[in-house]
All heavy atoms as a GROMACS GRO file, in nm:
protein
  602
    1MET      N    1   3.561  -5.038   2.748
    1MET     CA    2   3.561  -4.937   2.853
    1MET      C    3   3.695  -4.867   2.856
    1MET      O    4   3.800  -4.929   2.852
    1MET     CB    5   3.534  -5.004   2.988
    1MET     CG    6   3.534  -4.906   3.104
    1MET     SD    7   3.485  -4.984   3.258
    1MET     CE    8   3.641  -4.982   3.342
    2THR      N    9   3.691  -4.735   2.863
    2THR     CA   10   3.812  -4.655   2.872
    2THR      C   11   3.806  -4.576   3.001
    2THR      O   12   3.711  -4.503   3.026
    2THR     CB   13   3.819  -4.556   2.753
    2THR    OG1   14   3.813  -4.629   2.632
    2THR    CG2   15   3.945  -4.476   2.758
    3ASP      N   16   3.908  -4.592   3.084
    3ASP     CA   17   3.914  -4.516   3.209
    3ASP      C   18   4.005  -4.397   3.188
    3ASP      O   19   4.125  -4.412   3.166
    3ASP     CB   20   3.966  -4.604   3.323
    3ASP     CG   21   3.953  -4.537   3.458
    3ASP    OD1   22   3.956  -4.412   3.464
    3ASP    OD2   23   3.942  -4.607   3.559
    4CYS      N   24   3.948  -4.280   3.191
    4CYS     CA   25   4.023  -4.158   3.163
    4CYS      C   26   4.112  -4.115   3.278
    4CYS      O   27   4.198  -4.030   3.262
    4CYS     CB   28   3.927  -4.046   3.126
    4CYS     SG   29   3.817  -4.000   3.260
    5GLY      N   30   4.088  -4.166   3.399
    5GLY     CA   31   4.168  -4.129   3.515
    5GLY      C   32   4.106  -4.014   3.593
    5GLY      O   33   4.020  -3.940   3.543
    6CYS      N   34   4.150  -4.003   3.717
    6CYS     CA   35   4.093  -3.902   3.808
    6CYS      C   36   4.121  -3.760   3.763
    6CYS      O   37   4.033  -3.673   3.775
    6CYS     CB   38   4.149  -3.922   3.949
    6CYS     SG   39   4.094  -4.075   4.029
    7ASP      N   40   4.241  -3.734   3.713
    7ASP     CA   41   4.274  -3.596   3.675
    7ASP      C   42   4.177  -3.541   3.570
    7ASP      O   43   4.124  -3.432   3.584
    7ASP     CB   44   4.418  -3.587   3.624
    7ASP     CG   45   4.521  -3.607   3.734
    7ASP    OD1   46   4.486  -3.590   3.853
    7ASP    OD2   47   4.636  -3.640   3.700
    8LYS      N   48   4.155  -3.619   3.466
    8LYS     CA   49   4.063  -3.575   3.360
    8LYS      C   50   3.920  -3.567   3.412
    8LYS      O   51   3.848  -3.471   3.383
    8LYS     CB   52   4.070  -3.668   3.240
    8LYS     CG   53   3.974  -3.627   3.129
    8LYS     CD   54   3.985  -3.715   3.008
    8LYS     CE   55   3.875  -3.680   2.910
    8LYS     NZ   56   3.922  -3.648   2.780
    9ALA      N   57   3.877  -3.668   3.486
    9ALA     CA   58   3.740  -3.670   3.537
    9ALA      C   59   3.711  -3.548   3.624
    9ALA      O   60   3.607  -3.484   3.610
    9ALA     CB   61   3.714  -3.799   3.615
   10LYS      N   62   3.805  -3.516   3.713
   10LYS     CA   63   3.783  -3.401   3.802
   10LYS      C   64   3.795  -3.269   3.726
   10LYS      O   65   3.720  -3.175   3.754
   10LYS     CB   66   3.882  -3.406   3.918
   10LYS     CG   67   3.848  -3.517   4.015
   10LYS     CD   68   3.946  -3.524   4.130
   10LYS     CE   69   3.908  -3.637   4.225
   10LYS     NZ   70   4.000  -3.649   4.337
   11ALA      N   71   3.885  -3.262   3.630
   11ALA     CA   72   3.903  -3.138   3.553
   11ALA      C   73   3.782  -3.106   3.467
   11ALA      O   74   3.750  -2.989   3.443
   11ALA     CB   75   4.028  -3.147   3.466
   12GLU      N   76   3.712  -3.209   3.422
   12GLU     CA   77   3.600  -3.189   3.330
   12GLU      C   78   3.465  -3.219   3.394
   12GLU      O   79   3.364  -3.233   3.325
   12GLU     CB   80   3.621  -3.274   3.205
   12GLU     CG   81   3.745  -3.232   3.128
   12GLU     CD   82   3.766  -3.309   3.000
   12GLU    OE1   83   3.688  -3.402   2.969
   12GLU    OE2   84   3.862  -3.276   2.928
   13LEU      N   85   3.462  -3.225   3.526
   13LEU     CA   86   3.338  -3.260   3.595
   13LEU      C   87   3.226  -3.160   3.569
   13LEU      O   88   3.112  -3.199   3.545
   13LEU     CB   89   3.362  -3.273   3.746
   13LEU     CG   90   3.244  -3.321   3.828
   13LEU    CD1   91   3.195  -3.458   3.781
   13LEU    CD2   92   3.282  -3.327   3.976
   14GLU      N   93   3.257  -3.033   3.570
   14GLU     CA   94   3.154  -2.931   3.546
   14GLU      C   95   3.093  -2.947   3.407
   14GLU      O   96   2.971  -2.944   3.391
   14GLU     CB   97   3.214  -2.791   3.561
   14GLU     CG   98   3.112  -2.679   3.561
   14GLU     CD   99   3.027  -2.675   3.687
   14GLU    OE1  100   3.070  -2.723   3.792
   14GLU    OE2  101   2.914  -2.622   3.677
   15GLU      N  102   3.177  -2.966   3.308
   15GLU     CA  103   3.127  -2.987   3.172
   15GLU      C  104   3.048  -3.117   3.163
   15GLU      O  105   2.948  -3.125   3.092
   15GLU     CB  106   3.244  -2.990   3.072
   15GLU     CG  107   3.311  -2.856   3.053
   15GLU     CD  108   3.417  -2.825   3.157
   15GLU    OE1  109   3.441  -2.908   3.249
   15GLU    OE2  110   3.476  -2.716   3.149
   16TYR      N  111   3.092  -3.218   3.234
   16TYR     CA  112   3.022  -3.346   3.237
   16TYR      C  113   2.882  -3.329   3.295
   16TYR      O  114   2.784  -3.379   3.240
   16TYR     CB  115   3.102  -3.447   3.320
   16TYR     CG  116   3.037  -3.582   3.333
   16TYR    CD1  117   3.051  -3.678   3.234
   16TYR    CD2  118   2.961  -3.615   3.445
   16TYR    CE1  119   2.991  -3.802   3.245
   16TYR    CE2  120   2.901  -3.739   3.458
   16TYR     CZ  121   2.916  -3.832   3.356
   16TYR     OH  122   2.856  -3.955   3.368
   17LEU      N  123   2.872  -3.255   3.406
   17LEU     CA  124   2.742  -3.233   3.471
   17LEU      C  125   2.642  -3.166   3.377
   17LEU      O  126   2.522  -3.190   3.384
   17LEU     CB  127   2.759  -3.149   3.597
   17LEU     CG  128   2.825  -3.219   3.715
   17LEU    CD1  129   2.863  -3.117   3.821
   17LEU    CD2  130   2.733  -3.324   3.773
   18HIS      N  131   2.692  -3.078   3.291
   18HIS     CA  132   2.605  -3.002   3.201
   18HIS      C  133   2.601  -3.062   3.060
   18HIS      O  134   2.549  -2.999   2.968
   18HIS     CB  135   2.650  -2.856   3.196
   18HIS     CG  136   2.642  -2.790   3.330
   18HIS    ND1  137   2.523  -2.753   3.387
   18HIS    CD2  138   2.738  -2.756   3.419
   18HIS    CE1  139   2.546  -2.699   3.505
   18HIS    NE2  140   2.676  -2.700   3.527
   19ARG      N  141   2.659  -3.182   3.046
   19ARG     CA  142   2.663  -3.252   2.917
   19ARG      C  143   2.721  -3.166   2.806
   19ARG      O  144   2.667  -3.157   2.695
   19ARG     CB  145   2.525  -3.305   2.879
   19ARG     CG  146   2.474  -3.410   2.975
   19ARG     CD  147   2.347  -3.476   2.925
   19ARG     NE  148   2.319  -3.597   3.001
   19ARG     CZ  149   2.357  -3.720   2.964
   19ARG    NH1  150   2.420  -3.738   2.852
   19ARG    NH2  151   2.328  -3.824   3.038
   20GLU      N  152   2.833  -3.102   2.837
   20GLU     CA  153   2.900  -3.014   2.741
   20GLU      C  154   3.026  -3.079   2.684
   20GLU      O  155   3.113  -3.009   2.633
   20GLU     CB  156   2.935  -2.882   2.810
   20GLU     CG  157   2.814  -2.804   2.854
   20GLU     CD  158   2.847  -2.683   2.940
   20GLU    OE1  159   2.962  -2.672   2.988
   20GLU    OE2  160   2.758  -2.598   2.959
   21LEU      N  161   3.037  -3.211   2.691
   21LEU     CA  162   3.153  -3.284   2.640
   21LEU      C  163   3.115  -3.359   2.512
   21LEU      O  164   2.998  -3.384   2.486
   21LEU     CB  165   3.201  -3.385   2.744
   21LEU     CG  166   3.252  -3.329   2.876
   21LEU    CD1  167   3.279  -3.443   2.975
   21LEU    CD2  168   3.379  -3.249   2.854
   22SER      N  169   3.216  -3.395   2.439
   22SER     CA  170   3.192  -3.481   2.323
   22SER      C  171   3.139  -3.615   2.373
   22SER      O  172   3.162  -3.653   2.489
   22SER     CB  173   3.323  -3.503   2.246
   22SER     OG  174   3.410  -3.586   2.323
   23PRO      N  175   3.069  -3.688   2.289
   23PRO     CA  176   3.017  -3.819   2.332
   23PRO      C  177   3.128  -3.912   2.384
   23PRO      O  178   3.108  -3.984   2.482
   23PRO     CB  179   2.951  -3.874   2.206
   23PRO     CG  180   2.912  -3.753   2.128
   23PRO     CD  181   3.022  -3.653   2.155
   24THR      N  182   3.244  -3.908   2.322
   24THR     CA  183   3.355  -3.995   2.365
   24THR      C  184   3.404  -3.956   2.503
   24THR      O  185   3.422  -4.042   2.590
   24THR     CB  186   3.471  -3.989   2.263
   24THR    OG1  187   3.422  -4.029   2.135
   24THR    CG2  188   3.585  -4.079   2.306
   25ASP      N  189   3.429  -3.825   2.525
   25ASP     CA  190   3.475  -3.779   2.656
   25ASP      C  191   3.370  -3.805   2.763
   25ASP      O  192   3.402  -3.844   2.875
   25ASP     CB  193   3.510  -3.631   2.653
   25ASP     CG  194   3.641  -3.603   2.579
   25ASP    OD1  195   3.722  -3.697   2.563
   25ASP    OD2  196   3.661  -3.488   2.538
   26PHE      N  197   3.244  -3.784   2.728
   26PHE     CA  198   3.136  -3.809   2.823
   26PHE      C  199   3.136  -3.956   2.866
   26PHE      O  200   3.126  -3.988   2.985
   26PHE     CB  201   3.000  -3.770   2.762
   26PHE     CG  202   2.887  -3.782   2.859
   26PHE    CD1  203   2.855  -3.676   2.943
   26PHE    CD2  204   2.812  -3.899   2.868
   26PHE    CE1  205   2.750  -3.687   3.034
   26PHE    CE2  206   2.708  -3.910   2.958
   26PHE     CZ  207   2.676  -3.803   3.042
   27GLN      N  208   3.151  -4.047   2.771
   27GLN     CA  209   3.152  -4.189   2.802
   27GLN      C  210   3.275  -4.228   2.882
   27GLN      O  211   3.267  -4.309   2.974
   27GLN     CB  212   3.144  -4.274   2.674
   27GLN     CG  213   3.125  -4.422   2.703
   27GLN     CD  214   2.998  -4.450   2.781
   27GLN    OE1  215   2.890  -4.407   2.742
   27GLN    NE2  216   3.009  -4.521   2.892
   28ASP      N  217   3.391  -4.170   2.849
   28ASP     CA  218   3.513  -4.198   2.925
   28ASP      C  219   3.495  -4.162   3.072
   28ASP      O  220   3.534  -4.238   3.162
   28ASP     CB  221   3.632  -4.121   2.868
   28ASP     CG  222   3.679  -4.175   2.734
   28ASP    OD1  223   3.636  -4.286   2.695
   28ASP    OD2  224   3.760  -4.105   2.669
   29ILE      N  225   3.437  -4.047   3.098
   29ILE     CA  226   3.418  -4.004   3.237
   29ILE      C  227   3.310  -4.088   3.304
   29ILE      O  228   3.324  -4.126   3.421
   29ILE     CB  229   3.387  -3.853   3.244
   29ILE    CG1  230   3.511  -3.775   3.198
   29ILE    CG2  231   3.344  -3.811   3.384
   29ILE    CD1  232   3.494  -3.627   3.187
   30THR      N  233   3.205  -4.123   3.233
   30THR     CA  234   3.103  -4.212   3.287
   30THR      C  235   3.165  -4.344   3.330
   30THR      O  236   3.139  -4.393   3.441
   30THR     CB  237   2.992  -4.238   3.184
   30THR    OG1  238   2.929  -4.114   3.151
   30THR    CG2  239   2.887  -4.334   3.237
   31ASP      N  240   3.249  -4.399   3.244
   31ASP     CA  241   3.316  -4.525   3.277
   31ASP      C  242   3.403  -4.510   3.402
   31ASP      O  243   3.406  -4.597   3.488
   31ASP     CB  244   3.402  -4.573   3.160
   31ASP     CG  245   3.320  -4.614   3.039
   31ASP    OD1  246   3.197  -4.635   3.054
   31ASP    OD2  247   3.378  -4.623   2.929
   32HIS      N  248   3.474  -4.398   3.411
   32HIS     CA  249   3.560  -4.375   3.527
   32HIS      C  250   3.478  -4.363   3.655
   32HIS      O  251   3.512  -4.421   3.758
   32HIS     CB  252   3.646  -4.249   3.507
   32HIS     CG  253   3.733  -4.219   3.625
   32HIS    ND1  254   3.848  -4.289   3.651
   32HIS    CD2  255   3.718  -4.129   3.724
   32HIS    CE1  256   3.902  -4.243   3.763
   32HIS    NE2  257   3.825  -4.144   3.810
   33LEU      N  258   3.369  -4.289   3.649
   33LEU     CA  259   3.286  -4.268   3.768
   33LEU      C  260   3.228  -4.399   3.821
   33LEU      O  261   3.205  -4.413   3.942
   33LEU     CB  262   3.173  -4.169   3.738
   33LEU     CG  263   3.216  -4.025   3.713
   33LEU    CD1  264   3.095  -3.942   3.671
   33LEU    CD2  265   3.284  -3.965   3.833
   34GLU      N  266   3.204  -4.494   3.733
   34GLU     CA  267   3.150  -4.624   3.775
   34GLU      C  268   3.248  -4.702   3.862
   34GLU      O  269   3.207  -4.789   3.938
   34GLU     CB  270   3.112  -4.707   3.652
   34GLU     CG  271   2.990  -4.654   3.580
   34GLU     CD  272   2.960  -4.731   3.452
   34GLU    OE1  273   3.034  -4.827   3.417
   34GLU    OE2  274   2.862  -4.694   3.384
   35ASN      N  275   3.377  -4.669   3.852
   35ASN     CA  276   3.479  -4.748   3.922
   35ASN      C  277   3.563  -4.669   4.021
   35ASN      O  278   3.656  -4.724   4.079
   35ASN     CB  279   3.571  -4.813   3.818
   35ASN     CG  280   3.496  -4.906   3.727
   35ASN    OD1  281   3.437  -5.002   3.772
   35ASN    ND2  282   3.497  -4.877   3.598
   36CYS      N  283   3.534  -4.541   4.039
   36CYS     CA  284   3.616  -4.459   4.128
   36CYS      C  285   3.527  -4.394   4.234
   36CYS      O  286   3.448  -4.304   4.203
   36CYS     CB  287   3.691  -4.352   4.049
   36CYS     SG  288   3.794  -4.245   4.152
   37GLU      N  289   3.541  -4.438   4.356
   37GLU     CA  290   3.457  -4.386   4.464
   37GLU      C  291   3.483  -4.238   4.490
   37GLU      O  292   3.389  -4.160   4.512
   37GLU     CB  293   3.483  -4.466   4.592
   37GLU     CG  294   3.389  -4.429   4.705
   37GLU     CD  295   3.408  -4.518   4.827
   37GLU    OE1  296   3.459  -4.630   4.814
   37GLU    OE2  297   3.372  -4.471   4.936
   38ASP      N  298   3.609  -4.196   4.484
   38ASP     CA  299   3.643  -4.056   4.510
   38ASP      C  300   3.578  -3.963   4.407
   38ASP      O  301   3.513  -3.863   4.443
   38ASP     CB  302   3.795  -4.038   4.510
   38ASP     CG  303   3.837  -3.898   4.550
   38ASP    OD1  304   3.781  -3.845   4.649
   38ASP    OD2  305   3.926  -3.842   4.484
   39CYS      N  306   3.592  -3.996   4.281
   39CYS     CA  307   3.533  -3.912   4.176
   39CYS      C  308   3.381  -3.920   4.177
   39CYS      O  309   3.313  -3.820   4.150
   39CYS     CB  310   3.589  -3.951   4.040
   39CYS     SG  311   3.763  -3.904   4.019
   40SER      N  312   3.327  -4.037   4.210
   40SER     CA  313   3.182  -4.052   4.219
   40SER      C  314   3.125  -3.963   4.329
   40SER      O  315   3.017  -3.905   4.313
   40SER     CB  316   3.144  -4.198   4.245
   40SER     OG  317   3.177  -4.276   4.135
   41THR      N  318   3.199  -3.951   4.439
   41THR     CA  319   3.156  -3.864   4.548
   41THR      C  320   3.156  -3.719   4.502
   41THR      O  321   3.061  -3.644   4.529
   41THR     CB  322   3.248  -3.882   4.671
   41THR    OG1  323   3.238  -4.018   4.714
   41THR    CG2  324   3.207  -3.791   4.784
   42GLU      N  325   3.262  -3.677   4.433
   42GLU     CA  326   3.265  -3.540   4.380
   42GLU      C  327   3.152  -3.516   4.282
   42GLU      O  328   3.093  -3.409   4.278
   42GLU     CB  329   3.400  -3.511   4.314
   42GLU     CG  330   3.507  -3.480   4.415
   42GLU     CD  331   3.622  -3.402   4.356
   42GLU    OE1  332   3.598  -3.314   4.270
   42GLU    OE2  333   3.734  -3.430   4.398
   43HIS      N  334   3.121  -3.616   4.200
   43HIS     CA  335   3.012  -3.606   4.105
   43HIS      C  336   2.879  -3.585   4.177
   43HIS      O  337   2.799  -3.500   4.139
   43HIS     CB  338   3.008  -3.732   4.018
   43HIS     CG  339   2.898  -3.734   3.919
   43HIS    ND1  340   2.802  -3.831   3.920
   43HIS    CD2  341   2.867  -3.652   3.816
   43HIS    CE1  342   2.715  -3.808   3.821
   43HIS    NE2  343   2.753  -3.701   3.758
   44LEU      N  344   2.857  -3.661   4.284
   44LEU     CA  345   2.734  -3.648   4.361
   44LEU      C  346   2.724  -3.508   4.423
   44LEU      O  347   2.617  -3.446   4.423
   44LEU     CB  348   2.728  -3.755   4.470
   44LEU     CG  349   2.603  -3.756   4.557
   44LEU    CD1  350   2.477  -3.774   4.474
   44LEU    CD2  351   2.613  -3.867   4.660
   45ILE      N  352   2.834  -3.456   4.474
   45ILE     CA  353   2.836  -3.321   4.529
   45ILE      C  354   2.803  -3.220   4.419
   45ILE      O  355   2.724  -3.128   4.440
   45ILE     CB  356   2.973  -3.290   4.593
   45ILE    CG1  357   2.991  -3.375   4.720
   45ILE    CG2  358   2.987  -3.141   4.625
   45ILE    CD1  359   3.132  -3.374   4.775
   46GLY      N  360   2.860  -3.240   4.301
   46GLY     CA  361   2.832  -3.150   4.189
   46GLY      C  362   2.687  -3.152   4.149
   46GLY      O  363   2.627  -3.047   4.121
   47ILE      N  364   2.628  -3.271   4.146
   47ILE     CA  365   2.485  -3.283   4.112
   47ILE      C  366   2.401  -3.210   4.217
   47ILE      O  367   2.308  -3.135   4.183
   47ILE     CB  368   2.442  -3.431   4.105
   47ILE    CG1  369   2.502  -3.497   3.982
   47ILE    CG2  370   2.290  -3.445   4.103
   47ILE    CD1  371   2.482  -3.647   3.977
   48THR      N  372   2.433  -3.231   4.344
   48THR     CA  373   2.358  -3.167   4.452
   48THR      C  374   2.367  -3.015   4.443
   48THR      O  375   2.265  -2.946   4.454
   48THR     CB  376   2.411  -3.216   4.590
   48THR    OG1  377   2.399  -3.358   4.595
   48THR    CG2  378   2.333  -3.154   4.704
   49LEU      N  379   2.487  -2.962   4.422
   49LEU     CA  380   2.504  -2.817   4.411
   49LEU      C  381   2.430  -2.761   4.289
   49LEU      O  382   2.368  -2.655   4.297
   49LEU     CB  383   2.652  -2.781   4.404
   49LEU     CG  384   2.731  -2.799   4.532
   49LEU    CD1  385   2.880  -2.777   4.506
   49LEU    CD2  386   2.681  -2.706   4.641
   50THR      N  387   2.438  -2.832   4.178
   50THR     CA  388   2.369  -2.787   4.057
   50THR      C  389   2.218  -2.781   4.079
   50THR      O  390   2.152  -2.683   4.042
   50THR     CB  391   2.402  -2.882   3.939
   50THR    OG1  392   2.543  -2.879   3.916
   50THR    CG2  393   2.328  -2.841   3.813
   51MET      N  394   2.164  -2.884   4.143
   51MET     CA  395   2.019  -2.885   4.170
   51MET      C  396   1.979  -2.772   4.265
   51MET      O  397   1.877  -2.707   4.246
   51MET     CB  398   1.979  -3.021   4.226
   51MET     CG  399   1.984  -3.132   4.122
   51MET     SD  400   1.960  -3.300   4.185
   51MET     CE  401   1.820  -3.283   4.291
   52LYS      N  402   2.060  -2.747   4.367
   52LYS     CA  403   2.032  -2.639   4.462
   52LYS      C  404   2.034  -2.504   4.392
   52LYS      O  405   1.949  -2.418   4.417
   52LYS     CB  406   2.131  -2.639   4.578
   52LYS     CG  407   2.120  -2.758   4.669
   52LYS     CD  408   2.004  -2.742   4.764
   52LYS     CE  409   2.004  -2.855   4.865
   52LYS     NZ  410   1.890  -2.850   4.952
   53MET      N  411   2.132  -2.483   4.304
   53MET     CA  412   2.142  -2.356   4.231
   53MET      C  413   2.024  -2.339   4.137
   53MET      O  414   1.968  -2.230   4.126
   53MET     CB  415   2.274  -2.350   4.153
   53MET     CG  416   2.395  -2.335   4.240
   53MET     SD  417   2.392  -2.182   4.337
   53MET     CE  418   2.402  -2.061   4.208
   54GLN      N  419   1.984  -2.445   4.069
   54GLN     CA  420   1.869  -2.436   3.980
   54GLN      C  421   1.743  -2.400   4.057
   54GLN      O  422   1.663  -2.318   4.013
   54GLN     CB  423   1.851  -2.566   3.903
   54GLN     CG  424   1.955  -2.589   3.798
   54GLN     CD  425   1.948  -2.726   3.734
   54GLN    OE1  426   1.885  -2.817   3.786
   54GLN    NE2  427   2.013  -2.742   3.620
   55LYS      N  428   1.727  -2.460   4.173
   55LYS     CA  429   1.610  -2.431   4.256
   55LYS      C  430   1.614  -2.287   4.305
   55LYS      O  431   1.513  -2.217   4.304
   55LYS     CB  432   1.603  -2.528   4.374
   55LYS     CG  433   1.480  -2.507   4.458
   55LYS     CD  434   1.472  -2.606   4.572
   55LYS     CE  435   1.350  -2.577   4.657
   55LYS     NZ  436   1.342  -2.660   4.775
   56ALA      N  437   1.731  -2.241   4.350
   56ALA     CA  438   1.745  -2.105   4.402
   56ALA      C  439   1.716  -2.002   4.293
   56ALA      O  440   1.660  -1.896   4.321
   56ALA     CB  441   1.885  -2.084   4.458
   57CYS      N  442   1.751  -2.033   4.170
   57CYS     CA  443   1.728  -1.938   4.061
   57CYS      C  444   1.581  -1.928   4.023
   57CYS      O  445   1.542  -1.837   3.952
   57CYS     CB  446   1.812  -1.979   3.940
   57CYS     SG  447   1.988  -1.955   3.964
   58GLN      N  448   1.500  -2.020   4.069
   58GLN     CA  449   1.357  -2.017   4.038
   58GLN      C  450   1.277  -1.942   4.144
   58GLN      O  451   1.162  -1.908   4.122
   58GLN     CB  452   1.303  -2.159   4.027
   58GLN     CG  453   1.359  -2.232   3.908
   58GLN     CD  454   1.315  -2.377   3.903
   58GLN    OE1  455   1.249  -2.425   3.992
   58GLN    NE2  456   1.354  -2.447   3.798
   59GLU      N  457   1.339  -1.916   4.259
   59GLU     CA  458   1.268  -1.846   4.366
   59GLU      C  459   1.252  -1.699   4.329
   59GLU      O  460   1.336  -1.640   4.263
   59GLU     CB  461   1.345  -1.861   4.497
   59GLU     CG  462   1.349  -2.003   4.547
   59GLU     CD  463   1.431  -2.019   4.674
   59GLU    OE1  464   1.476  -1.917   4.730
   59GLU    OE2  465   1.451  -2.134   4.714
   60LYS      N  466   1.143  -1.640   4.374
   60LYS     CA  467   1.116  -1.500   4.346
   60LYS      C  468   1.116  -1.421   4.476
   60LYS      O  469   1.081  -1.473   4.582
   60LYS     CB  470   0.980  -1.485   4.277
   60LYS     CG  471   0.979  -1.543   4.138
   60LYS     CD  472   0.851  -1.512   4.067
   60LYS     CE  473   0.857  -1.567   3.926
   60LYS     NZ  474   0.735  -1.541   3.854
   61ALA      N  475   1.151  -1.296   4.464
   61ALA     CA  476   1.149  -1.207   4.579
   61ALA      C  477   1.003  -1.182   4.621
   61ALA      O  478   0.912  -1.188   4.538
   61ALA     CB  479   1.216  -1.075   4.544
   62PRO      N  480   0.982  -1.150   4.749
   62PRO     CA  481   0.846  -1.117   4.793
   62PRO      C  482   0.792  -0.998   4.711
   62PRO      O  483   0.868  -0.910   4.668
   62PRO     CB  484   0.864  -1.078   4.939
   62PRO     CG  485   0.992  -1.142   4.981
   62PRO     CD  486   1.077  -1.147   4.858
   63GLU      N  487   0.663  -0.996   4.691
   63GLU     CA  488   0.601  -0.895   4.606
   63GLU      C  489   0.630  -0.752   4.653
   63GLU      O  490   0.653  -0.663   4.572
   63GLU     CB  491   0.451  -0.919   4.596
   63GLU     CG  492   0.384  -0.839   4.487
   63GLU     CD  493   0.446  -0.860   4.349
   63GLU    OE1  494   0.475  -0.974   4.312
   63GLU    OE2  495   0.467  -0.759   4.278
   64GLU      N  496   0.630  -0.730   4.787
   64GLU     CA  497   0.657  -0.595   4.839
   64GLU      C  498   0.798  -0.549   4.801
   64GLU      O  499   0.820  -0.434   4.764
   64GLU     CB  500   0.643  -0.589   4.991
   64GLU     CG  501   0.507  -0.627   5.045
   64GLU     CD  502   0.499  -0.773   5.084
   64GLU    OE1  503   0.601  -0.836   5.115
   64GLU    OE2  504   0.386  -0.826   5.082
   65LEU      N  505   0.895  -0.640   4.810
   65LEU     CA  506   1.033  -0.606   4.775
   65LEU      C  507   1.044  -0.577   4.626
   65LEU      O  508   1.107  -0.480   4.585
   65LEU     CB  509   1.127  -0.720   4.815
   65LEU     CG  510   1.274  -0.703   4.778
   65LEU    CD1  511   1.332  -0.578   4.843
   65LEU    CD2  512   1.354  -0.826   4.818
   66ARG      N  513   0.981  -0.660   4.545
   66ARG     CA  514   0.984  -0.638   4.400
   66ARG      C  515   0.923  -0.503   4.365
   66ARG      O  516   0.979  -0.427   4.284
   66ARG     CB  517   0.908  -0.750   4.329
   66ARG     CG  518   0.977  -0.884   4.336
   66ARG     CD  519   0.888  -0.997   4.284
   66ARG     NE  520   0.831  -0.973   4.154
   66ARG     CZ  521   0.885  -1.008   4.038
   66ARG    NH1  522   0.999  -1.072   4.038
   66ARG    NH2  523   0.825  -0.982   3.924
   67ALA      N  524   0.811  -0.468   4.427
   67ALA     CA  525   0.745  -0.340   4.400
   67ALA      C  526   0.834  -0.224   4.442
   67ALA      O  527   0.844  -0.123   4.371
   67ALA     CB  528   0.610  -0.334   4.472
   68ALA      N  529   0.899  -0.234   4.559
   68ALA     CA  530   0.986  -0.128   4.608
   68ALA      C  531   1.105  -0.107   4.514
   68ALA      O  532   1.143   0.006   4.483
   68ALA     CB  533   1.034  -0.159   4.749
   69ILE      N  534   1.164  -0.215   4.468
   69ILE     CA  535   1.278  -0.204   4.376
   69ILE      C  536   1.235  -0.142   4.245
   69ILE      O  537   1.301  -0.051   4.192
   69ILE     CB  538   1.342  -0.343   4.355
   69ILE    CG1  539   1.410  -0.389   4.484
   69ILE    CG2  540   1.442  -0.339   4.239
   69ILE    CD1  541   1.458  -0.533   4.481
   70LEU      N  542   1.123  -0.188   4.191
   70LEU     CA  543   1.074  -0.132   4.064
   70LEU      C  544   1.041   0.016   4.078
   70LEU      O  545   1.068   0.096   3.988
   70LEU     CB  546   0.954  -0.212   4.016
   70LEU     CG  547   0.985  -0.353   3.967
   70LEU    CD1  548   0.856  -0.428   3.936
   70LEU    CD2  549   1.076  -0.350   3.845
   71ALA      N  550   0.984   0.055   4.192
   71ALA     CA  551   0.952   0.196   4.214
   71ALA      C  552   1.080   0.280   4.220
   71ALA      O  553   1.083   0.390   4.162
   71ALA     CB  554   0.873   0.212   4.344
   72ARG      N  555   1.182   0.231   4.286
   72ARG     CA  556   1.309   0.305   4.292
   72ARG      C  557   1.373   0.316   4.155
   72ARG      O  558   1.430   0.420   4.120
   72ARG     CB  559   1.405   0.240   4.390
   72ARG     CG  560   1.373   0.272   4.531
   72ARG     CD  561   1.487   0.235   4.620
   72ARG     NE  562   1.458   0.277   4.755
   72ARG     CZ  563   1.537   0.256   4.856
   72ARG    NH1  564   1.652   0.193   4.838
   72ARG    NH2  565   1.505   0.295   4.977
   73LEU      N  566   1.367   0.209   4.080
   73LEU     CA  567   1.424   0.212   3.944
   73LEU      C  568   1.349   0.313   3.858
   73LEU      O  569   1.410   0.388   3.781
   73LEU     CB  570   1.419   0.074   3.880
   73LEU     CG  571   1.515  -0.030   3.935
   73LEU    CD1  572   1.486  -0.167   3.874
   73LEU    CD2  573   1.659   0.011   3.906
   74GLU      N  574   1.219   0.315   3.870
   74GLU     CA  575   1.138   0.411   3.794
   74GLU      C  576   1.170   0.554   3.836
   74GLU      O  577   1.179   0.643   3.753
   74GLU     CB  578   0.988   0.380   3.815
   74GLU     CG  579   0.898   0.454   3.720
   74GLU     CD  580   0.922   0.417   3.574
   74GLU    OE1  581   0.950   0.300   3.545
   74GLU    OE2  582   0.912   0.507   3.490
   75GLY      N  583   1.191   0.574   3.968
   75GLY     CA  584   1.224   0.708   4.018
   75GLY      C  585   1.362   0.753   3.975
   75GLY      O  586   1.389   0.874   3.966
   76ALA      N  587   1.452   0.661   3.947
   76ALA     CA  588   1.588   0.695   3.907
   76ALA      C  589   1.596   0.737   3.761
   76ALA      O  590   1.693   0.796   3.719
   76ALA     CB  591   1.680   0.576   3.932
   77ARG      N  592   1.491   0.713   3.686
   77ARG     CA  593   1.494   0.748   3.542
   77ARG      C  594   1.472   0.891   3.522
   77ARG      O  595   1.441   0.983   3.547
   77ARG     CB  596   1.390   0.670   3.468
   77ARG     CG  597   1.428   0.526   3.458
   77ARG     CD  598   1.328   0.452   3.375
   77ARG     NE  599   1.356   0.308   3.387
   77ARG     CZ  600   1.287   0.216   3.330
   77ARG    NH1  601   1.185   0.246   3.256
   77ARG    NH2  602   1.319   0.090   3.345
   0.00000   0.00000   0.00000
């Protein structure tokens, strides 16, 4: 087990959440999160925000609004 420390874990949390780290760095941060309550809390907040953003990006505007916007765009051409 390698504990990378809070500075590295917090600096690379976004990349960790999206699995954009090397396998070694990913494992180092995983090991750190298992033993650090402060960083684990930030990780949980990051997961929650990421899930909320993903859900928000899937929502669609009401059909009337979509039609009005498309009509204006068509009229602007």
